[in-house]
N, C-alpha and C positions, 0 to 999 in steps of 0.2 A: 953604839948604844945611845950616846948623847944626841946624835942626829935624830934617832927615832923618837926620843923623848921630846925634843924641840918640835919636830914635825907633828907628832901626835897632839901635843899641847896646843900648837897653833891651829890645827884642824878642829879640835874640840872647841876652842874658844871662838873661832871665826867662821865656822861652817854656816850659821844662819845668815851672816852678812854676805858670804860668798854665794850662797844659793839665791839670795834676794837679787844680787847683781846679775847673776846668770839668768834668773827668771825674767828680769826686766829686759835683758837682751834678747832672749829667745821667745818669751811669751808662752812657754810651755814647761810644766813642772818636770817631766821626764827628760826633756832635752837639757834643761838647766842642770839637773843632777848629773847627767852624762858629761856635760861641758865642764863642770867643776871637777868631777872624778878624773876625766881625761887630763885636765890641766894639772891636777895634783900629782897624778902618776908621772907626767912629764917633768914636773919640778922636783920630785923626790930625790933623784940622783944628784941634783945640784942644790940640795937644800942649804948647804953652807953659804952659797951665794945669796939665796933668798934671805937668810937670817942676817947676812952682812949688810943688806940694803938699809937705807935710812928708815924706811917704813915698809916692813915686810908685807903687810896687808895690801898696800898700794902696788907692790911688785906683783903679787898674786892676782889682784884685780886687773892689772894691765895684761897679764898673761891670759886671763879669762877673756877679756875684751878682744885681744889679738887673735886668740883661738877661734872665737865666734866670727870675727871678720874673715879669717881665712876659710872657715867652713862655708860661709856665705859665698865667698868668691869661687870656691871649688864647685859648689853645688849649682851656682848660677840660678838658684831658685829665689823667687820672691812671691809671697802670697799677697794678693791684692783684694782687699775687701774693706769697705768703709761705710759706715752708717752715719746718720745725723748725730751730731754731738749736741745735747741739750744745753740751753743757756745756763740754768742753775738747777740744782737738785736739792730736795729736802734732806738735810744731814741725817735724819732718822729713817729715811726711805732706803732700806737695804736693797730692794730689787732695783731701784733707780741707781744706786751706787754700783751695783753689778753691771748694769747696762752701760753706765758711764765708763767703767773700767774696760769693758769689752770694746767700746768704741775707741778708747785711747789705744788699746793694743792693736786694733785694726789700723789706726792711723800710723802707729809706729812701724807696722809691717810695710808701709809704703816707702819708708826711708831706706837709704843705703845702709849697709851695716855700720859704716863709720859714723854717719849722722845719728843713727839710733844709739850707738855706743856713747857718743858725745852727749846726747840728750839724757840718756839714762844716768851716766856718771855725774853730769852737771846738776840735774834737777831731782832725780829720784834718790841718788846717793848723796846729794848736797855737797859735792866737791866744788872747790873754786875752779876758775878757769885754769890756773896754774897747776892745780892737782890733776885736773882732767887731762891737760896737755901731757903731764908726766905719765899718767896712766896709759894714754894712747900713744906715747912716744912721738909727739909732734909739737909744734910751736903753739903758743897761746893764741896767736892770730888765726891759726888753722882751726882751733877749737871754736873760736868765736864765729868763724865762717861756717863751720859744720852746724853749729847750733842755729845760726841765723837762717841758713838754707833749710834745715830740718823744720824749724818753726814756720817758715814761709810755706813749705809744702803742706804742713798740717793746717795752716790757715786757709790755703787754697782749697783743700779738701772739705773743710767745714763750710766755706762759702758755697762751694758746689753742692754740697749736701742740702744746704738751706734753700737753694734755688729749686731743688726738686721737690720741696714740700708743698 
């Protein structure tokens, strides 16, 4: 009974943040929901271990990121599509913001699953290098390398897109 209350309370309180993380990793609402649900189903039997973690939310985020990376490895799929990223947009231009968001997603899809996870956790979830390393189960230097390479790939794609204009 106690485990169910702790689990249910955690899910109720943290579902928006978990869905946001999963969406940033997958770029798709349905896939994000499935990723979060699958991860929570896998974690429920060992919920006591999750609650015993220093930061249970970080533990679950790490599980979501790892599950996504594993799915990408298994499927061997990678969508490749990238359009020009504009210099600046009018903050009140809703259509421009949607176009920018689509281009960012397209760029993120070019990255490996680990690079994408590092960028999402580091910049979209605003975790520190140390927190990102803990979430991904790697060293801080690895996070910095993943972020650097991921940003480099995005820069190359933007430069290439500008050449074609």
